[in-house]
Backbone as a chain_set.jsonl record, in Angstrom:
{"seq": "MAQWMFPKRLAAKKRRWFASIFGKNTWRFGPKVCASTFEDRTSVEPYQILWASEHSAVVLFKHKEADSCHHLFFDGDHFFLVDGRAGNLEYFKRMPSNRSLNRTRASEARAG", "coords": {"N": [[121.287, 107.371, 96.227], [122.006, 107.838, 98.756], [120.714, 110.047, 99.733], [118.097, 109.311, 99.943], [114.977, 108.853, 101.595], [113.865, 106.499, 103.831], [111.369, 104.404, 105.346], [111.616, 104.032, 108.88], [111.474, 101.414, 109.866], [112.178, 99.785, 107.788], [113.482, 96.854, 106.473], [116.901, 95.689, 106.328], [117.413, 93.974, 104.198], [115.486, 94.755, 102.322], [116.354, 97.356, 101.803], [118.789, 96.77, 100.533], [117.755, 95.57, 98.262], [116.481, 97.79, 97.055], [118.818, 99.299, 96.514], [119.95, 97.651, 94.595], [118.436, 98.073, 92.305], [118.96, 100.566, 91.286], [120.34, 102.594, 88.674], [119.602, 101.121, 86.483], [117.542, 102.009, 84.935], [116.607, 103.546, 81.999], [115.822, 106.366, 80.018], [114.792, 107.289, 76.847], [114.38, 109.975, 74.895], [112.515, 110.827, 72.122], [111.318, 112.783, 69.326], [108.51, 112.669, 69.746], [107.886, 110.499, 71.359], [108.735, 108.64, 74.334], [111.031, 106.234, 75.223], [111.203, 103.939, 77.686], [113.339, 101.976, 79.553], [113.803, 99.275, 81.682], [115.819, 96.983, 83.088], [115.069, 94.171, 81.327], [112.758, 95.068, 80.149], [110.939, 97.181, 78.031], [109.1, 100.108, 77.468], [107.251, 102.108, 75.273], [106.03, 105.251, 74.978], [103.867, 108.027, 74.217], [104.63, 111.501, 74.82], [104.185, 114.814, 76.162], [105.38, 118.064, 76.281], [104.535, 120.281, 78.676], [105.342, 122.638, 79.809], [108.362, 124.518, 79.83], [111.671, 125.543, 80.754], [115.052, 126.791, 80.825], [115.962, 125.49, 83.034], [114.164, 123.533, 83.931], [111.43, 121.239, 83.193], [107.998, 120.504, 82.621], [106.444, 117.548, 82.105], [104.066, 115.622, 80.426], [103.232, 112.326, 80.487], [101.792, 109.885, 78.5], [100.41, 107.202, 79.417], [99.157, 103.851, 78.885], [97.475, 102.882, 80.929], [97.012, 105.094, 82.714], [97.492, 108.613, 82.589], [100.524, 110.373, 83.483], [102.34, 112.921, 85.182], [105.412, 114.602, 85.271], [107.783, 116.681, 86.855], [110.693, 117.656, 85.59], [113.994, 118.37, 86.48], [116.857, 120.127, 85.499], [120.357, 119.691, 85.69], [123.283, 120.423, 84.792], [124.801, 117.778, 83.126], [122.834, 116.088, 83.99], [119.512, 115.069, 84.948], [116.797, 115.333, 87.221], [114.016, 114.017, 89.09], [111.212, 114.277, 91.294], [110.221, 111.598, 93.264], [107.916, 109.194, 94.415], [106.123, 108.86, 97.595], [107.625, 109.832, 99.696], [109.037, 111.888, 98.655], [111.486, 111.526, 97.384], [114.437, 111.948, 95.372], [115.089, 111.087, 92.044], [117.759, 110.464, 90.009], [119.055, 110.994, 86.721], [121.493, 110.446, 84.237], [122.656, 112.341, 81.536], [123.172, 111.026, 78.366], [125.198, 110.817, 75.423], [123.562, 111.301, 72.3], [122.784, 108.853, 69.756], [123.103, 109.985, 67.269], [124.917, 112.11, 67.744], [127.095, 110.604, 68.579], [127.681, 109.198, 66.233], [128.445, 111.335, 64.568], [130.783, 112.169, 65.885], [132.414, 109.886, 65.609], [132.608, 109.818, 62.813], [133.983, 112.225, 62.297], [136.371, 111.655, 63.602], [137.308, 109.57, 62.017], [137.764, 110.894, 59.598], [139.802, 112.617, 60.409], [141.811, 110.862, 60.98]], "CA": [[120.509, 106.693, 97.221], [122.422, 108.339, 100.066], [119.773, 111.068, 100.177], [116.737, 108.777, 99.973], [114.318, 108.675, 102.889], [113.198, 105.215, 103.953], [110.716, 104.219, 106.645], [112.569, 103.582, 109.907], [111.395, 99.968, 110.082], [112.484, 99.044, 106.564], [114.518, 95.842, 106.713], [118.158, 95.841, 105.581], [117.273, 93.227, 102.948], [114.699, 95.589, 101.417], [117.244, 98.455, 101.389], [119.72, 96.211, 99.543], [116.992, 95.391, 97.027], [116.388, 99.118, 96.455], [120.143, 99.643, 95.981], [120.239, 96.83, 93.414], [117.683, 98.484, 91.113], [119.421, 101.853, 90.786], [121.247, 102.576, 87.537], [119.116, 100.217, 85.439], [116.425, 102.639, 84.25], [117.006, 104.539, 80.999], [114.758, 107.024, 79.253], [115.259, 107.839, 75.565], [113.371, 110.887, 74.374], [112.462, 111.152, 70.713], [110.497, 113.988, 69.128], [107.129, 112.526, 70.212], [107.73, 109.385, 72.294], [109.823, 108.335, 75.269], [111.228, 104.802, 75.442], [111.709, 103.702, 79.031], [113.814, 100.599, 79.672], [114.268, 98.829, 82.998], [116.303, 95.617, 82.901], [114.773, 93.675, 79.977], [111.432, 95.541, 79.737], [110.903, 98.511, 77.428], [107.794, 100.635, 77.084], [107.346, 103.305, 74.438], [104.79, 105.987, 75.168], [103.938, 109.437, 73.83], [104.724, 112.496, 75.888], [103.954, 116.186, 75.737], [105.988, 119.053, 77.173], [103.521, 121.27, 79.031], [106.039, 123.887, 80.126], [109.809, 124.288, 79.934], [112.635, 126.645, 80.822], [116.395, 126.222, 80.733], [116.255, 124.775, 84.273], [113.25, 122.432, 84.207], [110.314, 121.033, 82.263], [106.865, 119.711, 83.093], [106.19, 116.625, 81.009], [102.92, 114.735, 80.567], [103.45, 111.023, 79.857], [100.486, 109.294, 78.208], [100.471, 105.757, 79.601], [97.917, 103.143, 78.542], [96.629, 102.772, 82.117], [96.661, 106.437, 83.179], [98.53, 109.607, 82.329], [101.283, 110.857, 84.64], [103.044, 114.173, 84.914], [106.63, 114.739, 86.064], [108.563, 117.912, 86.731], [112.104, 117.292, 85.436], [114.906, 119.468, 86.804], [118.123, 119.925, 84.808], [121.546, 120.069, 86.449], [124.419, 120.023, 83.951], [124.52, 116.589, 82.323], [121.9, 115.238, 84.73], [118.219, 115.604, 85.32], [116.211, 114.578, 88.312], [112.597, 114.216, 89.342], [110.759, 113.873, 92.617], [109.581, 110.302, 93.092], [107.387, 108.524, 95.601], [105.441, 109.63, 98.646], [108.611, 110.452, 100.587], [109.666, 113.015, 97.972], [112.865, 111.209, 97.024], [114.877, 112.389, 94.053], [115.658, 110.059, 91.179], [118.671, 111.135, 89.092], [119.4, 110.381, 85.453], [122.643, 111.076, 83.59], [122.488, 112.532, 80.092], [124.104, 110.269, 77.54], [125.194, 111.361, 74.067], [122.639, 110.627, 71.385], [123.438, 108.067, 68.705], [123.448, 110.914, 66.194], [126.152, 112.815, 68.093], [128.168, 109.602, 68.574], [128.037, 108.93, 64.834], [129.191, 112.494, 64.067], [132.116, 112.13, 66.494], [133.158, 108.809, 64.954], [132.884, 110.206, 61.429], [135.034, 113.243, 62.286], [137.618, 110.991, 63.983], [137.767, 108.798, 60.852], [138.302, 111.847, 58.624], [141.031, 113.176, 60.937], [142.814, 109.808, 61.059]], "C": [[120.845, 107.213, 98.617], [121.428, 109.364, 100.613], [118.335, 110.552, 100.269], [116.248, 108.616, 101.399], [113.577, 107.341, 102.858], [112.457, 105.167, 105.28], [111.708, 103.634, 107.644], [112.592, 102.075, 110.064], [111.709, 99.147, 108.843], [113.67, 98.11, 106.798], [115.739, 96.095, 105.838], [118.085, 95.121, 104.237], [116.51, 94.049, 101.907], [115.532, 96.779, 100.934], [118.243, 97.969, 100.34], [119.017, 95.998, 98.212], [116.839, 96.732, 96.316], [117.716, 99.499, 95.81], [120.442, 98.87, 94.704], [119.505, 97.294, 92.162], [118.159, 99.815, 90.535], [120.407, 101.674, 89.631], [120.798, 101.676, 86.399], [117.989, 100.816, 84.615], [116.955, 103.679, 83.266], [115.766, 105.092, 80.319], [115.399, 107.568, 78.001], [114.135, 108.678, 74.975], [113.559, 111.071, 72.881], [111.595, 112.39, 70.565], [109.085, 113.884, 69.72], [106.92, 111.419, 71.238], [108.967, 109.259, 73.176], [109.865, 106.821, 75.436], [111.887, 104.634, 76.798], [112.089, 102.231, 79.143], [114.285, 100.361, 81.1], [114.557, 97.343, 82.875], [115.941, 95.148, 81.498], [113.405, 94.124, 79.47], [111.523, 96.964, 79.199], [109.455, 98.889, 77.149], [108.017, 101.931, 76.317], [106.0, 104.012, 74.514], [104.947, 107.432, 74.733], [104.051, 110.341, 75.049], [104.47, 113.862, 75.291], [104.614, 117.11, 76.751], [104.951, 120.138, 77.423], [104.122, 122.636, 79.3], [107.523, 123.572, 80.231], [110.553, 125.611, 80.055], [114.008, 126.015, 80.693], [116.734, 125.362, 81.956], [115.358, 123.57, 84.552], [112.177, 122.334, 83.128], [109.239, 120.213, 82.954], [106.412, 118.872, 81.906], [105.013, 115.72, 81.359], [103.213, 113.458, 79.788], [102.098, 110.341, 79.704], [100.593, 107.778, 78.221], [99.138, 105.131, 79.196], [96.947, 103.128, 79.721], [96.113, 104.142, 82.566], [97.814, 107.38, 82.869], [99.262, 109.952, 83.622], [102.063, 112.091, 84.223], [104.266, 114.237, 85.829], [107.255, 116.102, 85.803], [110.028, 117.49, 86.725], [112.952, 118.528, 85.691], [116.266, 119.156, 86.198], [119.273, 120.467, 85.647], [122.763, 119.589, 85.668], [124.04, 118.855, 83.063], [123.593, 115.608, 83.029], [120.525, 115.89, 84.74], [117.684, 114.745, 86.455], [114.736, 114.913, 88.425], [112.28, 113.753, 90.753], [109.941, 112.609, 92.437], [109.071, 109.77, 94.426], [106.769, 109.46, 96.62], [106.414, 110.346, 99.565], [109.302, 111.646, 99.937], [111.115, 112.777, 97.636], [113.176, 111.687, 95.611], [115.48, 111.218, 93.293], [116.467, 110.783, 90.104], [118.913, 110.303, 87.838], [120.571, 111.153, 84.856], [122.38, 111.174, 82.095], [123.584, 111.767, 79.365], [124.096, 110.89, 76.155], [124.213, 110.585, 73.197], [123.426, 109.809, 70.376], [123.9, 108.968, 67.571], [124.761, 111.634, 66.502], [127.331, 111.848, 68.151], [128.627, 109.318, 67.147], [128.812, 110.095, 64.234], [130.618, 112.5, 64.605], [132.963, 111.071, 65.817], [133.524, 109.17, 63.53], [133.988, 111.251, 61.367], [136.368, 112.652, 62.697], [138.179, 110.197, 62.794], [138.364, 109.727, 59.805], [139.652, 112.394, 59.079], [142.154, 112.14, 60.906], [143.27, 109.422, 59.739]], "O": [[120.061, 107.047, 99.551], [121.316, 109.53, 101.827], [117.441, 111.31, 100.644], [117.019, 108.281, 102.299], [112.766, 107.089, 101.967], [112.868, 105.818, 106.241], [112.553, 102.82, 107.271], [113.642, 101.509, 110.369], [111.525, 97.93, 108.849], [114.727, 98.536, 107.264], [115.628, 96.645, 104.742], [118.633, 95.603, 103.246], [116.864, 94.032, 100.729], [115.425, 97.169, 99.772], [118.515, 98.674, 99.368], [119.606, 96.218, 97.154], [117.042, 96.813, 95.105], [117.736, 99.975, 94.675], [121.123, 99.387, 93.818], [119.913, 96.944, 91.055], [117.799, 100.159, 89.409], [121.2, 100.733, 89.612], [121.544, 101.485, 85.439], [117.521, 100.176, 83.672], [117.677, 104.595, 83.662], [114.793, 104.376, 80.079], [116.432, 108.234, 78.068], [113.08, 108.162, 74.605], [114.645, 111.431, 72.427], [111.18, 112.983, 71.561], [108.52, 114.891, 70.148], [105.894, 111.393, 71.917], [110.065, 109.696, 72.829], [108.851, 106.199, 75.752], [112.991, 105.125, 77.03], [111.278, 101.347, 78.866], [115.061, 101.139, 81.653], [113.664, 96.544, 82.596], [116.478, 95.698, 80.536], [112.934, 93.61, 78.455], [112.109, 97.841, 79.832], [108.679, 98.075, 76.649], [108.87, 102.743, 76.676], [104.965, 103.446, 74.162], [106.028, 108.007, 74.859], [103.627, 109.993, 76.151], [104.53, 114.048, 74.076], [104.42, 116.947, 77.956], [104.535, 120.833, 76.496], [103.492, 123.664, 79.052], [107.902, 122.487, 80.671], [110.128, 126.643, 79.537], [114.109, 124.809, 80.47], [117.691, 124.588, 81.918], [115.734, 122.683, 85.318], [112.035, 123.212, 82.277], [109.533, 119.338, 83.769], [106.048, 119.395, 80.853], [104.965, 115.129, 82.438], [103.417, 113.498, 78.575], [101.342, 110.233, 80.67], [100.833, 107.146, 77.192], [98.111, 105.809, 79.17], [95.746, 103.335, 79.545], [94.912, 104.321, 82.771], [98.978, 106.977, 82.888], [98.705, 109.84, 84.714], [102.397, 112.27, 83.052], [104.165, 113.958, 87.024], [107.252, 116.604, 84.678], [110.545, 117.02, 87.739], [112.659, 119.607, 85.175], [116.777, 118.049, 86.36], [119.185, 121.546, 86.233], [123.223, 118.464, 85.865], [123.06, 118.933, 82.322], [123.574, 114.423, 82.696], [120.392, 117.102, 84.564], [118.07, 113.588, 86.622], [114.269, 115.939, 87.933], [112.997, 112.935, 91.328], [109.072, 112.542, 91.567], [109.745, 109.895, 95.448], [106.878, 110.682, 96.521], [106.065, 111.368, 100.156], [110.073, 112.345, 100.596], [111.904, 113.721, 97.602], [112.286, 111.811, 94.77], [116.281, 110.456, 93.834], [115.93, 111.616, 89.374], [118.967, 109.074, 87.888], [120.628, 112.378, 84.96], [121.936, 110.213, 81.466], [124.763, 111.855, 79.708], [123.076, 111.444, 75.744], [124.057, 109.373, 73.342], [124.614, 110.054, 70.169], [124.957, 108.745, 66.981], [125.621, 111.757, 65.63], [128.451, 112.225, 67.808], [129.825, 109.21, 66.886], [129.748, 109.874, 63.465], [131.558, 112.802, 63.87], [134.119, 111.33, 65.481], [134.628, 108.865, 63.077], [134.846, 111.185, 60.486], [137.406, 113.091, 62.203], [139.393, 110.16, 62.593], [139.37, 109.386, 59.184], [140.544, 112.615, 58.26], [143.326, 112.505, 60.815], [144.12, 108.541, 59.612]]}, "num_chains": 1, "name": "protein.A"}
C-alpha cells in the first residue's frame, strides 16, 4: 500500500479502510477455473490464458456480468497486476498448493 496513489483529498478514515482490506483476497487457480475469495465471499469463474511467458501472462476472466482481462506479472513467489484508474499495483503471494503440501507431509512421515 506504500506505493498506492490516492486522491489528495481522500480522508484519513477512507485510507484506513483501504488498509484494512489488504491481505484478504485470495485467488486459487485450477486447470479451468479461478476461485476468488474475499472475506466470506467466494466466486468461481472460468478463465483462459491468452498469452504467457516466464515473466507474465494475459488472462481473460469470464464473469457472469462481463468479461475482464488482467495482465499478471510474476516476481519470484509473487505476482502482481495493475488495478484501478490510478494504475496501482495489487500484489499476491504464491502459496503452496494442497497437492505439494500433502507430498511434503507424506515424505516427512516416511522419514520420521
